[in-house]
N, C-alpha and C positions, 0 to 999 in steps of 0.2 A: 463534451469530454474532460476538458481544461479548467469545469469545476469540480468535477468529479475527483480531480486528477490522476486520471489513466484508467477510470476500475470502469469497466465494461457492463456490469450486474447494478449499475445503474436502471440501467434501462428495461430488466425483472421483476426491480426492489420495488418501485416508485410504480404505481395503481394507477397513472395516468398515462406514466409511459411504455406501461408494461398494456394497458390496453395502446395507446396509439401505432403500438412493433402488434401485435396484434390481429386490426385493425387493415394494417396496412398487410400485412399475411394473406390475411382472406378477402382482400380485391386484387392480390396476383392469382390468386387461386381461382376465380370466379374467372378473372381474366382467359389463365390459362385454361380452363374445362375444356371448353369445347374443341380446344384443340386437340387435346390430351384423346377426348372423346372418337373424335373423329380418325384417327391414327388409331387407333384403338378399332374401330367399326371396319378399317380397311384392315386390318392383320384379321380380324377375327370373317371373312366374308366365307360360306361355304362360298365352294361349287360342283360344281354338279359333275 
């Protein structure tokens, strides 16, 4: 942020930083997906 003088668009306009940002978001999604799926299955359980 110091190099870009506080401009946060540097993270999405530069190809390397955009790729690393996307990779980080995918890692968070992959880590959270089992928890979300488990909670979803608990909510949609059919009771007789």
